[in-house]
C-alpha positions as a printed NumPy array, in Angstrom:
array([[-31.984,  61.188,   7.078],
       [-32.249,  60.858,   3.308],
       [-29.125,  62.998,   2.853],
       [-27.23 ,  61.322,   5.667],
       [-27.403,  57.837,   4.132],
       [-25.645,  58.767,   0.842],
       [-23.051,  60.745,   2.799],
       [-22.274,  57.719,   5.014],
       [-22.023,  55.52 ,   1.924],
       [-19.482,  57.879,   0.321],
       [-17.334,  57.976,   3.482],
       [-17.476,  54.188,   3.808],
       [-16.274,  53.759,   0.23 ],
       [-13.48 ,  56.292,   0.742],
       [-12.224,  54.647,   3.939],
       [-12.22 ,  51.162,   2.456],
       [-10.456,  52.347,  -0.686],
       [ -7.644,  54.061,   1.195],
       [ -4.3  ,  52.362,   1.478],
       [ -1.723,  52.871,   4.155],
       [  2.02 ,  52.345,   4.065],
       [  3.297,  48.874,   3.181],
       [  3.91 ,  46.785,   6.304],
       [  7.048,  44.78 ,   6.966],
       [  7.318,  41.43 ,   5.157],
       [  6.386,  38.309,   7.121],
       [  8.81 ,  35.613,   8.184],
       [  9.803,  32.924,   5.721],
       [  8.039,  29.612,   6.231],
       [  9.73 ,  26.241,   6.461],
       [ 11.037,  24.896,   3.207],
       [  9.07 ,  22.001,   1.768],
       [ 10.566,  18.865,   0.345],
       [ 10.891,  19.851,  -3.279],
       [ 10.375,  17.024,  -5.682],
       [  9.981,  14.325,  -3.057],
       [  9.039,  11.133,  -4.824],
       [  6.644,   8.853,  -3.041],
       [  7.778,   5.55 ,  -4.467],
       [  6.284,   2.114,  -4.425],
       [  8.382,  -1.011,  -4.327],
       [  7.725,  -4.643,  -5.126],
       [  9.45 ,  -7.995,  -5.2  ],
       [  8.616, -11.574,  -6.072],
       [  9.695, -14.521,  -3.96 ],
       [  9.368, -18.294,  -4.169],
       [  8.844, -20.048,  -0.843],
       [  8.952, -23.646,   0.354],
       [  6.923, -24.198,   3.522],
       [  8.043, -27.101,   5.709],
       [  8.404, -28.158,   9.331],
       [ 12.079, -27.066,   9.363],
       [ 11.039, -23.428,   8.824],
       [  7.892, -23.803,  10.947],
       [  5.827, -23.363,   7.764],
       [  6.805, -19.705,   7.507],
       [  9.28 , -17.483,   5.708],
       [ 10.502, -14.051,   6.813],
       [ 11.876, -11.736,   4.137],
       [ 13.5  ,  -8.353,   4.799],
       [ 12.282,  -5.663,   2.425],
       [ 15.722,  -4.406,   1.461],
       [ 14.365,  -0.879,   1.019],
       [ 12.957,   1.806,   3.282],
       [  9.37 ,   1.266,   4.392],
       [  7.611,   4.106,   6.179],
       [  5.223,   3.5  ,   9.084],
       [  2.343,   4.735,   6.932],
       [  3.114,   2.409,   3.996],
       [  0.771,  -0.442,   3.131],
       [  2.09 ,  -3.936,   2.393],
       [  0.044,  -6.121,   0.061],
       [  0.911,  -9.761,  -0.619],
       [ -0.376, -11.727,  -3.602],
       [ -0.024, -15.451,  -4.226],
       [  0.279, -17.   ,  -7.681],
       [ -2.865, -19.1  ,  -7.513],
       [ -2.917, -20.71 , -10.934],
       [ -2.157, -20.095, -14.582],
       [ -4.938, -19.876, -17.167],
       [ -3.916, -20.041, -20.85 ],
       [ -0.454, -18.747, -19.969],
       [ -1.893, -15.909, -17.875],
       [ -0.852, -15.789, -14.203],
       [ -3.757, -15.538, -11.764],
       [ -2.76 , -13.638,  -8.618],
       [ -4.866, -13.537,  -5.471],
       [ -4.596, -11.144,  -2.561],
       [ -3.713, -12.925,   0.671],
       [ -4.938, -14.186,   2.997],
       [ -6.323, -16.994,   0.824],
       [ -8.184, -19.941,   2.304],
       [ -8.441, -23.449,   0.862],
       [-11.225, -25.687,   2.183],
       [-10.646, -29.43 ,   2.093],
       [-13.25 , -32.214,   1.977],
       [-12.357, -33.321,   5.531],
       [-13.632, -29.938,   6.867],
       [-10.093, -28.701,   7.465],
       [ -8.673, -25.593,   5.887],
       [ -5.374, -24.073,   4.87 ],
       [ -4.746, -20.339,   4.918],
       [ -1.871, -18.622,   3.109],
       [ -1.348, -15.588,   5.301],
       [  1.139, -12.834,   6.094],
       [  2.005, -10.133,   8.559],
       [  4.521,  -7.344,   8.289],
       [  6.593,  -4.819,  10.154],
       [  8.501,  -1.817,   8.926],
       [ 11.511,  -4.105,   8.364],
       [ 10.152,  -7.347,   6.918],
       [  7.195,  -9.416,   5.814],
       [  6.373, -12.867,   7.197],
       [  4.608, -15.37 ,   4.944],
       [  3.091, -18.322,   6.771],
       [  0.606, -21.159,   6.657],
       [ -2.357, -21.1  ,   9.001],
       [ -5.493, -23.154,   9.363],
       [ -6.866, -26.336,  10.878],
       [ -5.178, -28.919,   8.662],
       [ -2.02 , -30.794,   9.642],
       [  0.595, -29.048,   7.493],
       [  2.9  , -32.083,   7.62 ],
       [  0.336, -34.153,   5.7  ],
       [ -0.189, -31.62 ,   2.916],
       [  0.778, -32.533,  -0.616],
       [  3.81 , -30.63 ,  -1.919],
       [  1.499, -28.758,  -4.33 ],
       [  0.325, -26.758,  -1.312],
       [  3.688, -26.187,   0.353],
       [  6.505, -26.155,  -2.219],
       [  7.412, -23.559,  -4.847],
       [  4.749, -21.085,  -3.716],
       [  5.255, -17.761,  -5.518],
       [  4.346, -14.493,  -3.816],
       [  4.473, -10.88 ,  -4.926],
       [  4.977,  -8.352,  -2.164],
       [  3.93 ,  -4.806,  -3.026],
       [  4.614,  -1.878,  -0.689],
       [  2.767,   1.33 ,  -1.504],
       [  2.308,   4.641,   0.29 ],
       [ -1.037,   4.796,   2.074],
       [ -1.904,   7.945,   0.097],
       [ -1.682,   5.956,  -3.152],
       [ -4.089,   3.179,  -2.15 ],
       [ -7.382,   5.09 ,  -1.879],
       [ -9.864,   4.219,  -4.59 ],
       [ -7.866,   1.256,  -5.923],
       [ -9.269,  -2.276,  -6.002],
       [ -6.462,  -3.945,  -4.041],
       [ -7.82 ,  -7.382,  -4.98 ],
       [ -6.67 ,  -6.673,  -8.545],
       [ -2.87 ,  -6.779,  -8.627],
       [ -2.83 ,  -5.154, -12.071],
       [ -4.83 ,  -2.168, -10.799],
       [ -2.403,  -1.725,  -7.895],
       [  0.644,  -1.999, -10.16 ],
       [ -0.778,   0.403, -12.727],
       [ -1.895,   3.005, -10.176],
       [  1.537,   2.989,  -8.539],
       [  3.554,   2.83 , -11.774],
       [  5.245,  -0.447, -10.852],
       [  6.767,  -1.833, -14.047],
       [  8.884,  -4.715, -12.764],
       [  9.629,  -6.905,  -9.783],
       [ 12.828,  -7.689,  -7.968],
       [ 13.07 , -11.503,  -8.113],
       [ 14.511, -13.035,  -4.951]])
C-alpha cells in the first residue's frame, strides 16, 4: 500500500499534465457597443403658473430619454449673497391659514410636467408664488445616480459632468 500511493500520485500528475490536440475555436460573441457614451442632459426653464394653463407647464425634453433614465427637477428657491439656492422638488410651502402649496412634477419618456398642487386656492396666491418660477430639469442615467445626494444639485451636476444648461 505504501508503494501504491506514490505510484498513483505520479500517474495522476502525468495525466493532468498531458495536453491533447487544440480544439476548434468557439463562435464569436455579439459585438458590444464600443465607446457608447451614457450622457446626462439638463435644461433650465422659467414658468408662469396661472388659471389659463391650469397651473401647470409641460415641456418636451428635446433629446432622447431612455426608460431607465431618472428625471430630477430643482426649483430656484432663493438667492443668498448672490448664490442661487436650488431645492429638489416636490417642495411644500405651509401658510399661516393651514393651507399649503406644493411645487411638483411628473415625467414621461417624452416630457416633464411642472405643476402646482396643495390645499390653497391658487387663484389667490401672490405672484411671488406663481410667476417667474425657475426650474432646472436634469435627466441622468439610472446607473449614474447611485451614491449621489440628489438633494444637492451641485453633487448631481458634478457626478454627471454637466457643465451648462440649455436655457428655454
